[in-house]
C-alpha positions in Angstrom: 7.4 12.5 22.3 9.5 10.7 19.7 10.6 7.9 22.1 6.9 7.3 22.9 5.8 7.3 19.4 8.8 4.6 18.7 7.4 2.7 21.5 3.7 2.7 20.1 5.1 2.0 16.7 7.2 -1.1 18.1 4.0 -2.5 19.7 2.0 -2.0 16.5 4.6 -4.5 14.8 4.1 -6.9 17.7 0.3 -6.8 17.9 -0.9 -6.0 14.4 1.1 -8.5 12.5 -0.4 -11.6 14.1 -3.9 -10.1 14.1 -3.6 -9.1 10.3 -2.5 -12.9 9.6 -5.8 -14.3 11.4 -7.8 -11.9 9.6 -6.4 -12.9 6.4 -7.2 -16.5 6.9 -10.8 -15.5 7.9 -11.0 -13.2 4.9 -9.8 -15.9 2.4 -12.6 -18.3 4.1 -15.2 -15.8 3.6 -14.1 -15.1 -0.1 -14.3 -18.6 -0.8 -18.0 -18.7 0.3 -19.0 -15.3 -1.2 -21.2 -15.2 -4.1 -20.0 -15.7 -7.7 -20.3 -12.5 -9.7 -22.9 -13.0 -12.5 -20.9 -11.5 -15.5 -17.3 -12.2 -14.5 -17.6 -15.5 -12.8 -14.9 -16.9 -10.5 -12.1 -14.8 -11.7 -13.7 -11.7 -10.1 -13.0 -13.2 -6.7 -9.4 -11.8 -6.9 -11.2 -8.5 -6.7 -11.0 -8.9 -2.8 -7.3 -9.3 -2.7 -6.5 -6.7 -5.4 -8.7 -3.9 -3.8 -7.5 -4.8 -0.1 -3.8 -4.6 -1.5 -4.3 -1.2 -3.4 -6.1 0.3 -0.2 -3.1 -0.5 2.3 -0.5 0.5 -0.5 -2.1 4.0 -0.8 -2.3 4.3 3.1 1.3 3.3 3.6 2.4 5.7 1.0 0.5 8.5 2.6 2.3 7.5 5.8 5.8 7.8 3.8 4.7 11.5 2.6 3.8 12.3 6.3 6.9 10.9 7.6 8.9 12.7 4.9 7.1 16.2 5.8 7.9 15.7 9.6 11.6 14.5 8.8 12.3 17.7 6.8 10.9 19.9 9.3 12.4 18.3 12.5 15.3 16.4 11.1 14.6 13.7 13.6 16.1 10.2 12.7 13.0 8.2 13.6 10.7 9.8 10.9 13.2 8.7 8.2 13.4 5.3 9.7 9.5 5.1 9.9 9.2 6.5 6.1 11.7 3.8 5.1 9.8 1.2 6.7 6.3 2.3 5.4 7.8 2.5 1.9 9.4 -0.9 1.9 6.1 -2.6 2.9 4.0 -0.3 0.6 6.3 -1.2 -2.3 5.7 -4.9 -1.7 2.0 -4.4 -1.5 1.9 -2.3 -4.6 3.8 -5.1 -6.3 0.9 -7.4 -5.4 -1.5 -5.0 -7.0 0.3 -5.1 -10.2 0.5 -8.8 -10.0 -3.2 -9.5 -9.1 -4.6 -7.0 -11.6 -3.2 -8.8 -14.7 -4.3 -12.1 -13.2 -7.9 -10.8 -12.9 -7.8 -8.7 -16.3 -6.8 -11.8 -18.4 -10.0 -13.7 -18.5 -12.2 -10.4 -18.2 -10.4 -8.2 -20.8 -8.5 -10.9 -22.7 -5.3 -9.4 -22.3 -2.8 -9.2 -19.4 -2.1 -5.6 -19.5 -3.4 -2.4 -21.4 -1.7 1.0 -21.2 -4.9 2.6 -19.9 -4.9 5.4 -17.3 -5.3 3.6 -14.0 -2.8 1.0 -14.9 -0.3 3.4 -16.3 -0.5 5.9 -13.2 -0.1 2.8 -10.9 2.8 1.6 -12.7 4.3 5.2 -12.5 3.9 5.0 -8.6 5.7 1.7 -8.5 8.6 3.1 -10.5 8.9 6.1 -8.2 9.0 3.9 -5.2 11.6 1.5 -7.0 13.7 4.7 -7.4 13.2 5.5 -3.7 14.7 2.1 -2.9 17.5 2.3 -5.5 18.7 5.6 -3.9 18.9 4.0 -0.5 20.7 1.0 -1.8 23.1 3.2 -3.6 23.8 5.9 -1.2 23.0 4.1 2.3 21.2 5.8 5.2 23.0 9.1 5.5 21.5 12.6 5.8 21.4 13.5 2.2 19.6 10.0 1.5 16.9 10.8 4.0 16.2 14.3 2.7 16.0 13.0 -0.9 13.9 10.2 -0.1 11.6 12.4 1.9 11.1 14.8 -1.0 10.6 11.9 -3.3 8.0 10.2 -1.1 6.0 13.4 -0.8 6.3 13.9 -4.6 5.2 10.1 -5.4 2.2 10.2 -3.0 0.8 13.0 -5.3 0.1 10.3 -7.8 -2.3 8.6 -5.4 -5.3 10.8 -5.9 -4.6 10.8 -9.7 -4.7 6.8 -9.7 -8.0 6.9 -7.8 -9.6 9.7 -10.3 -8.1 8.5 -13.4 -11.2 6.4 -14.4 -13.2 9.5 -14.0 -11.1 12.0 -15.8 -10.1 9.8 -19.0 -11.6 7.1 -20.8 -10.5 3.8 -19.3 -11.1 -0.1 -19.5 -10.8 -0.2 -15.7 -14.2 -0.5 -13.9 -15.7 2.7 -12.2 -15.3 2.7 -8.4 -17.9 0.4 -6.7 -16.6 0.6 -3.2 -15.6 4.2 -2.7 -18.4 6.0 -4.7 -19.6 9.5 -3.8 -22.5 9.3 -1.4 -22.6 5.4 -1.8 -19.7 3.8 -0.1 -20.0 0.0 -0.9 -23.4 0.6 -2.7 -21.9 -0.9 -5.8 -21.5 -4.3 -4.4 -24.0 -7.0 -3.3 -24.0 -6.9 0.5 -22.9 -10.6 0.8 -19.7 -9.3 -0.9 -18.9 -6.5 1.4 -18.2 -8.4 4.6 -15.4 -10.6 2.9 -14.1 -7.2 1.4 -14.1 -5.4 4.6 -12.5 -8.4 6.5 -9.7 -8.4 3.6 -9.1 -4.7 4.0 -8.7 -5.0 7.6 -6.3 -7.8 7.3 -4.1 -5.9 4.9 -4.4 -2.8 7.1 -3.0 -4.7 10.2 -0.5 -6.6 8.1 0.8 -3.4 6.5 1.1 -1.3 9.4 2.6 -4.3 11.6 5.2 -5.1 9.0 6.2 -1.6 8.3 6.7 -1.1 12.2 8.8 -4.2 12.1 10.8 -3.0 9.2 11.2 0.5 10.9 12.8 -1.3 13.8 15.1 -3.4 11.8 16.2 -0.1 10.1 16.8 1.3 13.5 19.1 -1.6 14.5 21.0 -1.3 10.9 21.7 2.4 11.8 22.9 1.6 15.2 25.2 -1.2 14.2 26.7 0.7 11.2 26.9 4.0 12.9 25.5 5.9 9.8 23.2 8.9 9.5 24.0 12.6 10.0 
């Protein structure tokens, strides 16, 4: 069963990465032609990149948590390798979220950063996965590291729903959800803005999963060459 999953995951890397690259080019072209938001003007267009990066980051970190749970139960090497691959790619995409957010905020809020709930909880998630990678760098890929990172990945993912709900739970400068609204998905956007956003989300989803699969395979080769693990 695990061998079949490894094969499927391998082909995800081979197929989804070029598809994601093509969709990204198409998405950027659609974003360029999308309507300009009435209040925020051209800076609002970074929204399409910012939201799609956040989406795939959270999906990948969900995969890290799931891989961690399965690894702790089965102790199968593949699940630690997959979790590492997902975490590596998710960390890069989340870093993109923290870069594009301030670029968008500066002309709209008049400041690059505010310690408001959503930004703060997102930064905490980034710190947790920075710690995840520091543990791997410091300890290598032995059994203790795999167990520690599995637990940390599960714990860190608990921050994701907090990030999503933070604007509803606390006073926040961050806009309320316009895409994932209860009973009205996408209803907060002009219809002409929905298509570019969906293409960008699809592009990031394909790229995120594809690059994670490639990183997983590289990690497997590292383990084989170095003869590490339990």
